[in-house]
Backbone as CSV, one residue per row, in Angstrom:
resi,resn,N_x,N_y,N_z,CA_x,CA_y,CA_z,C_x,C_y,C_z
1,MET,-18.685,46.477,-88.032,-19.318,46.554,-86.733,-19.905,45.192,-86.387
2,PRO,-19.670,44.717,-85.137,-20.217,43.417,-84.739,-21.740,43.441,-84.718
3,THR,-22.329,42.332,-85.077,-23.780,42.201,-84.994,-24.116,40.923,-84.243
4,THR,-25.264,40.940,-83.606,-25.735,39.779,-82.869,-26.561,38.926,-83.814
5,THR,-26.196,37.654,-83.943,-26.913,36.774,-84.863,-27.548,35.576,-84.176
6,THR,-27.201,35.346,-82.911,-27.702,34.178,-82.194,-28.593,34.617,-81.041
7,PRO,-29.836,34.109,-80.973,-30.689,34.446,-79.833,-30.073,33.927,-78.531
8,LEU,-30.374,34.607,-77.440,-29.869,34.201,-76.129,-30.930,34.494,-75.082
9,VAL,-31.187,33.532,-74.215,-32.037,33.723,-73.043,-31.240,33.195,-71.859
10,ARG,-31.036,34.044,-70.842,-30.285,33.610,-69.660,-30.906,34.273,-68.441
11,ASN,-31.260,33.481,-67.457,-31.758,33.997,-66.192,-30.588,34.300,-65.269
12,THR,-30.803,35.189,-64.324,-29.742,35.581,-63.399,-29.148,34.370,-62.687
13,ASP,-29.986,33.409,-62.322,-29.492,32.208,-61.630,-28.508,31.404,-62.476
14,ASP,-28.572,31.565,-63.790,-27.701,30.817,-64.699,-26.463,31.606,-65.122
15,ALA,-26.349,32.834,-64.657,-25.237,33.692,-65.070,-23.928,33.257,-64.416
16,GLU,-22.841,33.440,-65.138,-21.508,33.226,-64.560,-21.274,34.319,-63.525
17,ARG,-20.831,33.923,-62.330,-20.597,34.901,-61.260,-19.109,34.986,-60.978
18,ARG,-18.629,36.247,-60.806,-17.206,36.473,-60.560,-17.035,37.567,-59.513
19,TRP,-16.110,37.320,-58.557,-15.732,38.348,-57.583,-14.739,39.275,-58.260
20,PHE,-15.082,40.550,-58.303,-14.245,41.557,-58.953,-13.280,42.133,-57.927
21,TYR,-12.001,42.236,-58.283,-11.001,42.754,-57.350,-11.184,44.243,-57.051
22,GLY,-12.022,44.920,-57.800,-12.351,46.304,-57.480,-13.455,46.387,-56.443
23,GLY,-14.005,45.244,-56.044,-15.104,45.183,-55.086,-16.395,44.860,-55.805
24,GLY,-17.127,43.897,-55.309,-18.426,43.580,-55.883,-18.485,42.221,-56.546
25,LEU,-19.702,41.783,-56.750,-19.988,40.510,-57.397,-20.606,40.783,-58.759
26,HIS,-19.977,40.281,-59.807,-20.502,40.414,-61.163,-21.264,39.150,-61.527
27,SER,-22.455,39.319,-62.069,-23.227,38.217,-62.652,-23.316,38.513,-64.140
28,TRP,-22.594,37.740,-64.940,-22.478,38.011,-66.371,-23.699,37.477,-67.100
29,LEU,-24.553,38.384,-67.525,-25.793,38.018,-68.195,-25.575,37.770,-69.680
30,VAL,-24.791,38.631,-70.334,-24.451,38.463,-71.747,-22.961,38.725,-71.898
31,ARG,-22.223,37.685,-72.255,-20.789,37.831,-72.507,-20.587,38.210,-73.969
32,GLU,-19.463,38.821,-74.246,-19.165,39.206,-75.627,-19.221,37.999,-76.556
33,SER,-18.694,36.878,-76.099,-18.667,35.677,-76.937,-20.071,35.138,-77.225
34,ASP,-21.055,35.519,-76.407,-22.439,35.086,-76.630,-23.074,35.797,-77.812
35,VAL,-22.595,37.005,-78.114,-23.289,37.861,-79.083,-22.344,38.459,-80.125
36,GLY,-21.299,37.770,-80.460,-20.413,38.259,-81.517,-19.707,39.548,-81.182
37,ASP,-19.332,39.738,-79.924,-18.601,40.920,-79.458,-19.396,42.223,-79.540
38,GLY,-20.718,42.133,-79.725,-21.522,43.344,-79.846,-21.626,44.153,-78.567
39,PHE,-21.654,43.465,-77.407,-21.746,44.168,-76.128,-21.459,43.202,-74.991
40,LEU,-21.331,43.757,-73.790,-21.155,43.002,-72.554,-22.171,43.548,-71.562
41,LEU,-22.952,42.677,-70.926,-23.957,43.095,-69.952,-23.798,42.255,-68.697
42,PHE,-23.622,42.932,-67.554,-23.537,42.204,-66.291,-24.233,42.978,-65.190
43,GLU,-24.696,42.218,-64.184,-25.237,42.823,-62.973,-24.085,42.949,-61.994
44,ASP,-23.960,44.101,-61.362,-22.890,44.363,-60.396,-23.543,44.672,-59.058
45,THR,-23.217,43.881,-58.041,-23.720,44.093,-56.686,-22.552,44.538,-55.831
46,VAL,-22.645,45.753,-55.266,-21.514,46.324,-54.526,-21.931,46.725,-53.116
47,ASP,-20.982,46.623,-52.208,-21.202,46.994,-50.816,-21.129,48.504,-50.642
48,PRO,-21.703,49.015,-49.543,-21.584,50.444,-49.247,-20.116,50.862,-49.222
49,GLY,-19.842,52.012,-49.795,-18.488,52.559,-49.775,-17.592,52.093,-50.902
50,LYS,-18.057,51.147,-51.735,-17.230,50.711,-52.862,-16.978,51.910,-53.761
51,ARG,-15.734,52.109,-54.146,-15.388,53.231,-55.022,-14.431,52.746,-56.092
52,THR,-14.459,53.414,-57.226,-13.535,53.078,-58.303,-12.532,54.209,-58.476
53,PRO,-11.360,53.885,-59.006,-10.451,54.963,-59.375,-11.037,55.717,-60.569
54,LEU,-10.563,56.910,-60.795,-10.953,57.663,-61.986,-10.370,56.926,-63.189
55,HIS,-11.214,56.590,-64.155,-10.759,55.776,-65.275,-11.558,56.072,-66.534
56,THR,-11.069,55.532,-67.645,-11.778,55.618,-68.919,-11.846,54.224,-69.531
57,HIS,-12.766,54.069,-70.456,-12.826,52.889,-71.315,-12.580,53.424,-72.727
58,PRO,-11.374,53.226,-73.270,-11.007,53.865,-74.531,-11.812,53.415,-75.745
59,ALA,-12.357,52.196,-75.718,-13.007,51.681,-76.921,-14.469,51.305,-76.722
60,ALA,-15.063,51.650,-75.566,-16.456,51.255,-75.323,-17.201,52.339,-74.560
61,ASP,-18.465,52.529,-74.922,-19.366,53.350,-74.128,-19.841,52.476,-72.966
62,GLU,-20.132,53.124,-71.818,-20.588,52.381,-70.646,-21.900,52.977,-70.161
63,MET,-22.834,52.105,-69.776,-24.109,52.554,-69.244,-24.375,51.828,-67.941
64,PHE,-24.868,52.575,-66.939,-25.306,52.002,-65.671,-26.808,52.216,-65.552
65,TYR,-27.534,51.177,-65.163,-28.937,51.305,-64.785,-29.030,50.794,-63.357
66,LEU,-29.411,51.675,-62.428,-29.427,51.323,-61.010,-30.712,50.579,-60.659
67,LEU,-30.566,49.313,-60.272,-31.700,48.480,-59.876,-32.105,48.748,-58.433
68,ASP,-31.117,48.938,-57.555,-31.340,49.209,-56.131,-30.200,50.061,-55.613
69,GLY,-30.500,50.880,-54.594,-29.464,51.657,-53.926,-29.224,53.005,-54.572
70,SER,-28.071,53.569,-54.253,-27.700,54.856,-54.840,-26.185,54.957,-54.888
71,MET,-25.714,55.817,-55.779,-24.279,56.031,-55.903,-24.001,57.445,-56.371
72,LEU,-22.815,57.900,-56.037,-22.310,59.139,-56.602,-21.500,58.757,-57.825
73,LEU,-21.718,59.471,-58.899,-21.016,59.203,-60.144,-20.294,60.476,-60.561
74,HIS,-19.005,60.377,-60.700,-18.156,61.497,-61.105,-17.883,61.309,-62.598
75,ILE,-18.390,62.210,-63.436,-18.205,62.109,-64.882,-17.567,63.394,-65.383
76,ASP,-16.351,63.272,-65.885,-15.647,64.389,-66.512,-15.652,65.641,-65.632
77,GLY,-15.385,65.447,-64.323,-15.261,66.568,-63.400,-16.540,67.007,-62.726
78,VAL,-17.676,66.396,-63.052,-18.965,66.781,-62.469,-19.522,65.595,-61.686
79,GLU,-19.998,65.857,-60.460,-20.539,64.803,-59.606,-22.063,64.759,-59.726
80,HIS,-22.600,63.540,-59.845,-24.039,63.317,-59.978,-24.464,62.253,-58.975
81,GLU,-25.683,62.370,-58.449,-26.247,61.291,-57.644,-27.182,60.485,-58.534
82,VAL,-27.032,59.164,-58.511,-27.901,58.270,-59.270,-28.611,57.384,-58.255
83,ARG,-29.947,57.359,-58.330,-30.754,56.585,-57.388,-31.456,55.438,-58.112
84,THR,-32.108,54.581,-57.352,-32.834,53.446,-57.919,-33.684,53.898,-59.104
85,GLY,-33.542,53.193,-60.218,-34.278,53.527,-61.432,-33.568,54.522,-62.320
86,GLY,-32.468,55.092,-61.839,-31.722,56.070,-62.626,-30.753,55.407,-63.590
87,VAL,-30.353,56.169,-64.577,-29.443,55.671,-65.602,-28.342,56.697,-65.844
88,ALA,-27.181,56.218,-66.220,-26.074,57.095,-66.596,-25.394,56.491,-67.817
89,VAL,-25.054,57.327,-68.777,-24.346,56.902,-69.980,-23.030,57.656,-70.030
90,ILE,-21.932,56.911,-70.144,-20.603,57.512,-70.188,-19.969,57.149,-71.527
91,PRO,-19.763,58.137,-72.396,-19.135,57.848,-73.690,-17.699,57.355,-73.518
92,ARG,-17.244,56.570,-74.466,-15.873,56.059,-74.425,-14.885,57.211,-74.299
93,GLY,-13.849,56.981,-73.509,-12.799,57.973,-73.343,-13.068,59.043,-72.307
94,VAL,-14.272,59.089,-71.725,-14.607,60.124,-70.741,-14.232,59.624,-69.343
95,PRO,-13.425,60.399,-68.588,-13.035,59.986,-67.235,-14.247,59.925,-66.302
96,HIS,-14.315,58.840,-65.519,-15.431,58.672,-64.590,-15.026,57.754,-63.445
97,ALA,-15.823,57.803,-62.376,-15.635,56.957,-61.196,-16.962,56.928,-60.459
98,PHE,-17.144,55.905,-59.594,-18.355,55.917,-58.782,-18.067,55.499,-57.359
99,LEU,-18.982,55.907,-56.477,-18.937,55.593,-55.054,-20.321,55.109,-54.644
100,ALA,-20.415,53.878,-54.139,-21.694,53.356,-53.650,-22.030,54.028,-52.327
101,GLN,-23.263,54.473,-52.191,-23.717,55.156,-50.988,-23.950,54.152,-49.851
102,ALA,-24.522,54.629,-48.751,-24.660,53.865,-47.506,-25.372,52.525,-47.668
103,GLU,-26.319,52.422,-48.595,-27.063,51.175,-48.745,-26.449,50.239,-49.782
104,GLY,-25.334,50.627,-50.381,-24.746,49.820,-51.443,-25.521,50.023,-52.732
105,ALA,-25.264,49.182,-53.715,-25.942,49.337,-55.000,-25.961,48.007,-55.748
106,ARG,-26.992,47.884,-56.568,-27.095,46.767,-57.507,-27.481,47.382,-58.836
107,MET,-26.662,47.136,-59.860,-26.867,47.823,-61.129,-26.594,46.910,-62.306
108,LEU,-27.184,47.255,-63.435,-26.824,46.632,-64.696,-25.767,47.505,-65.345
109,CYS,-24.713,46.879,-65.855,-23.633,47.587,-66.542,-23.563,47.062,-67.969
110,LEU,-23.605,47.976,-68.924,-23.564,47.625,-70.341,-22.362,48.301,-70.977
111,HIS,-21.545,47.536,-71.670,-20.433,48.071,-72.453,-20.729,47.778,-73.915
112,THR,-20.665,48.830,-74.749,-20.903,48.641,-76.164,-19.940,49.494,-76.977
113,PRO,-19.327,48.977,-78.013,-19.351,47.563,-78.341,-18.617,46.769,-77.270
114,GLY,-18.596,45.457,-77.429,-17.854,44.617,-76.498,-16.370,44.961,-76.550
115,GLY,-15.625,44.359,-75.688,-14.186,44.604,-75.656,-13.649,44.699,-74.251
116,GLY,-14.529,44.766,-73.251,-14.073,44.891,-71.875,-14.023,43.586,-71.101
117,GLU,-14.546,42.517,-71.698,-14.603,41.248,-70.973,-13.217,40.778,-70.563
118,ASP,-12.206,41.006,-71.402,-10.844,40.576,-71.057,-10.355,41.270,-69.790
119,PHE,-10.658,42.563,-69.636,-10.271,43.284,-68.423,-10.965,42.686,-67.197
120,TYR,-12.290,42.537,-67.272,-13.038,42.044,-66.114,-12.641,40.612,-65.746
121,ARG,-12.346,39.772,-66.726,-11.884,38.409,-66.426,-10.533,38.433,-65.718
122,THR,-9.620,39.261,-66.215,-8.285,39.351,-65.629,-8.345,39.923,-64.218
123,ALA,-9.331,40.765,-63.949,-9.449,41.455,-62.657,-10.488,40.815,-61.744
124,SER,-10.746,39.510,-61.914,-11.758,38.848,-61.089,-11.421,37.370,-60.928
125,GLU,-12.181,36.730,-60.049,-12.059,35.289,-59.813,-13.465,34.698,-59.808
126,PRO,-13.614,33.438,-60.204,-14.939,32.816,-60.129,-15.487,32.872,-58.700
127,ALA,-16.767,33.178,-58.581,-17.431,33.202,-57.270,-17.920,31.790,-56.966
128,VAL,-17.398,31.220,-55.900,-17.776,29.870,-55.487,-18.758,29.999,-54.324
129,PRO,-19.968,29.405,-54.452,-20.944,29.507,-53.358,-20.340,29.069,-52.027
130,GLY,-20.584,29.866,-50.994,-20.096,29.561,-49.661,-18.710,30.092,-49.355
131,GLU,-17.985,30.538,-50.377,-16.656,31.098,-50.140,-16.758,32.617,-50.064
132,PRO,-15.911,33.257,-49.246,-15.989,34.711,-49.093,-15.533,35.449,-50.349
133,ALA,-15.946,36.704,-50.413,-15.534,37.573,-51.516,-14.025,37.770,-51.483
134,VAL,-13.456,38.068,-52.647,-12.033,38.401,-52.685,-11.847,39.800,-52.106
135,ALA,-10.688,40.052,-51.526,-10.377,41.378,-50.982,-10.126,42.352,-52.129
136,VAL,-10.504,43.609,-51.916,-10.234,44.642,-52.910,-8.724,44.727,-53.116
137,ASP,-8.301,44.760,-54.374,-6.883,44.778,-54.722,-6.688,45.690,-55.930
138,PHE,-6.434,46.988,-55.663,-6.300,47.942,-56.757,-5.044,47.699,-57.582
139,ASP,-4.022,47.058,-57.015,-2.850,46.700,-57.819,-3.246,45.709,-58.913
140,ARG,-4.098,44.757,-58.553,-4.565,43.781,-59.555,-5.395,44.481,-60.630
141,ILE,-6.197,45.463,-60.232,-6.989,46.227,-61.197,-6.056,46.969,-62.151
142,GLN,-5.037,47.622,-61.595,-4.071,48.359,-62.418,-3.364,47.418,-63.397
143,GLN,-2.957,46.250,-62.935,-2.283,45.279,-63.803,-3.213,44.800,-64.917
144,ALA,-4.473,44.533,-64.578,-5.439,44.090,-65.585,-5.684,45.188,-66.613
145,ALA,-5.785,46.422,-66.149,-5.987,47.546,-67.065,-4.801,47.678,-68.017
146,ALA,-3.597,47.596,-67.476,-2.392,47.753,-68.297,-2.239,46.610,-69.299
147,SER,-2.564,45.394,-68.885,-2.335,44.248,-69.771,-3.389,44.100,-70.860
148,THR,-4.604,44.612,-70.637,-5.676,44.425,-71.620,-5.951,45.658,-72.468
149,GLY,-5.684,46.852,-71.940,-5.980,48.077,-72.672,-7.453,48.430,-72.710
150,SER,-8.298,47.652,-72.041,-9.742,47.904,-72.051,-10.160,49.001,-71.090
151,MET,-9.273,49.343,-70.167,-9.537,50.395,-69.195,-8.232,51.124,-68.939
152,THR,-8.325,52.439,-68.762,-7.153,53.241,-68.431,-7.432,53.968,-67.124
153,ILE,-6.614,53.719,-66.112,-6.761,54.437,-64.844,-6.053,55.774,-64.990
154,VAL,-6.808,56.851,-64.720,-6.252,58.196,-64.903,-6.061,58.938,-63.590
155,GLY,-6.480,58.339,-62.468,-6.289,58.991,-61.179,-6.932,58.211,-60.056
156,PRO,-6.706,58.659,-58.819,-7.322,58.001,-57.663,-8.821,58.295,-57.616
157,PRO,-9.555,57.584,-56.749,-10.979,57.911,-56.600,-11.137,59.390,-56.236
158,PRO,-12.034,60.104,-56.884,-12.202,61.539,-56.625,-13.101,61.844,-55.432
159,PHE,-13.500,60.842,-54.671,-14.434,61.041,-53.558,-13.704,61.076,-52.239
């Protein structure tokens, strides 16, 4: 099992930022390479109406902590509303999807153990200040999922 052996301090302003082709801006607070593959932690800022396809992470548990906004979270056939300050934990292999509500959402996303960074890198582009966000491209998401194995799309958005 990977263990973290090197201390790390990183402020949000110093985080690597990437436009995700699934919609949203990722600010990578802790990359797998920073901590010996123990986990991946990023802030995700999404616009109202952003939705994900139904998917699983075969080798990592995923946790969302909602900093602002609200979202509907579909986990294994059951729909939940998560509001500011709420948390959701999705075990590896469990089908899930989310839909950002009218005000959008800003959340911390944790994958443990690490292993998803390759998917997110393949499915994103560096965010350059002053340049617009990339357009949502689910074909690119599907290709990244297939090539990395870090995510499996199991169906369309259930919303």
